C-alpha positions in Angstrom: 194.3 79.0 91.6 197.4 76.9 92.3 200.5 78.3 94.0 203.4 78.7 91.5 205.5 75.7 91.1 209.2 76.4 90.8 211.1 73.1 90.3 214.5 72.5 91.9 217.1 70.2 90.5 215.5 67.1 92.1 212.1 68.0 90.7 213.6 68.4 87.2 215.3 65.0 87.4 212.0 63.4 88.4 210.2 65.2 85.6 212.8 64.1 83.0 212.7 60.5 84.3 208.9 60.3 84.2 207.9 62.4 81.2 208.0 59.5 78.8 205.8 57.4 81.2 206.2 55.5 84.4 208.1 52.1 84.3 205.7 49.2 83.9 206.7 47.5 87.1 204.7 46.7 90.3 206.3 49.7 92.1 207.1 52.4 89.5 207.9 55.1 92.0 210.4 52.8 93.7 212.0 52.2 90.3 212.3 55.9 89.6 213.7 56.5 93.1 216.3 53.8 92.6 217.2 55.3 89.2 217.7 58.8 90.7 219.2 57.6 94.0 216.3 59.0 96.0 213.9 57.6 98.6 210.6 56.3 97.2 208.7 58.5 99.7 210.5 61.6 98.4 209.6 60.8 94.8 206.0 60.2 95.7 205.8 63.4 97.9 207.3 65.5 95.1 205.0 64.1 92.5 202.0 64.7 94.8 203.1 68.3 95.2 203.4 68.7 91.4 199.9 67.4 91.1 198.6 69.7 93.8 200.2 72.8 92.3 199.1 71.9 88.8 202.7 71.4 87.5 201.4 68.0 86.3 197.7 67.6 85.4 197.3 63.9 85.9 198.9 60.6 86.2 197.1 57.9 84.3 197.2 55.0 81.9 197.1 55.8 78.2 196.2 52.5 76.5 197.1 51.7 72.9 193.6 50.9 71.7 194.8 49.4 68.5 197.1 46.9 70.3 194.1 45.9 72.4 192.0 45.1 69.3 190.0 48.3 69.2 190.3 49.3 65.6 187.3 51.7 65.3 187.7 55.0 67.2 184.7 57.3 67.0 184.5 60.8 68.4 180.8 61.2 69.0 179.6 64.8 68.8 176.3 66.0 70.3 174.1 69.0 70.1 172.7 69.4 73.6 171.3 72.5 75.4 174.1 74.7 76.6 172.4 75.0 80.0 172.7 71.2 80.5 176.0 70.4 78.7 178.1 70.2 81.9 175.6 67.9 83.7 175.1 65.7 80.6 178.8 65.6 80.0 179.5 64.3 83.5 176.9 61.6 82.9 178.3 60.6 79.5 181.9 60.7 80.9 180.9 58.2 83.6 180.0 55.5 81.0 182.6 52.7 81.2 183.2 52.8 77.4 183.8 56.5 77.1 187.5 57.3 77.3 187.2 61.0 77.4 184.3 63.5 77.3 184.4 67.3 77.1 182.6 70.5 76.1 183.6 72.4 73.0 182.2 75.6 71.5 179.8 75.5 68.7 180.8 77.0 65.3 177.4 78.0 63.9 175.9 77.7 61.4 178.1 74.8 60.2 179.0 73.1 63.5 176.2 72.8 66.1 177.9 70.3 68.4 179.0 71.2 71.9 179.6 67.9 73.6 182.2 65.4 72.5 182.7 61.8 73.7 185.3 59.3 72.4 184.1 55.7 72.1 186.3 52.9 71.0 185.2 49.6 69.4 186.5 46.5 67.7 184.6 47.7 64.6 182.3 50.5 63.6 179.2 48.5 64.5 180.4 48.4 68.1 181.0 52.2 68.1 177.5 52.7 66.6 176.0 50.6 69.4 177.8 52.7 72.0 176.6 55.8 70.3 173.0 54.5 70.6 173.6 54.0 74.3 174.8 57.6 74.7 171.8 58.8 72.8 169.5 56.8 75.1 171.2 58.4 78.1 170.8 61.9 76.7 167.2 61.3 75.7 165.4 64.4 74.5 168.4 66.6 75.3 170.0 65.0 72.2 169.0 67.4 69.4 171.4 65.9 66.9 174.7 63.9 66.8 177.3 62.4 64.5 180.3 60.2 64.7 183.8 61.2 63.5 186.0 58.2 62.9 189.8 58.3 63.2 191.6 57.8 59.9 195.1 57.5 61.2 197.0 57.2 64.5 198.8 60.3 65.7 201.6 60.1 68.2 200.4 61.3 71.6 203.1 63.1 73.6 203.1 66.0 75.9 205.7 68.7 76.5 209.2 67.4 77.1 212.1 69.0 78.8 215.7 68.1 78.3 217.7 66.2 80.9 
């Protein structure tokens, strides 16, 4: 359990300045610091505290797969034993071509799948090849699977607060 995070005015300014993404420069925290008239060390320390308290969940790159040439996006869904889903999910999530992997509840009788893993490819054949590689990794634990392809791009944005 994280300690409660109560942002002060400086925290709020940092949140507003970074919620749309970090600047694409060699030293993004320095750029934010200059924008807010703060020391870079203070920006980094405050963001580290926000991560530690759970106020922000992660700092990471969110690539635009389409701009990179990956036109096929397949959410692979797997029916694996519930007793092994966490272990198997960790293994699948470590594959270099899986962008995210997570457990979801089954919705029986129509939806038997409990493990989801997103694979991107330049075309569907590449996604299908990656799916075969996941199936090989899962081995006999793979009772069934399917691929759900994206049909449109949705805007990805988290919660925003006003400045």
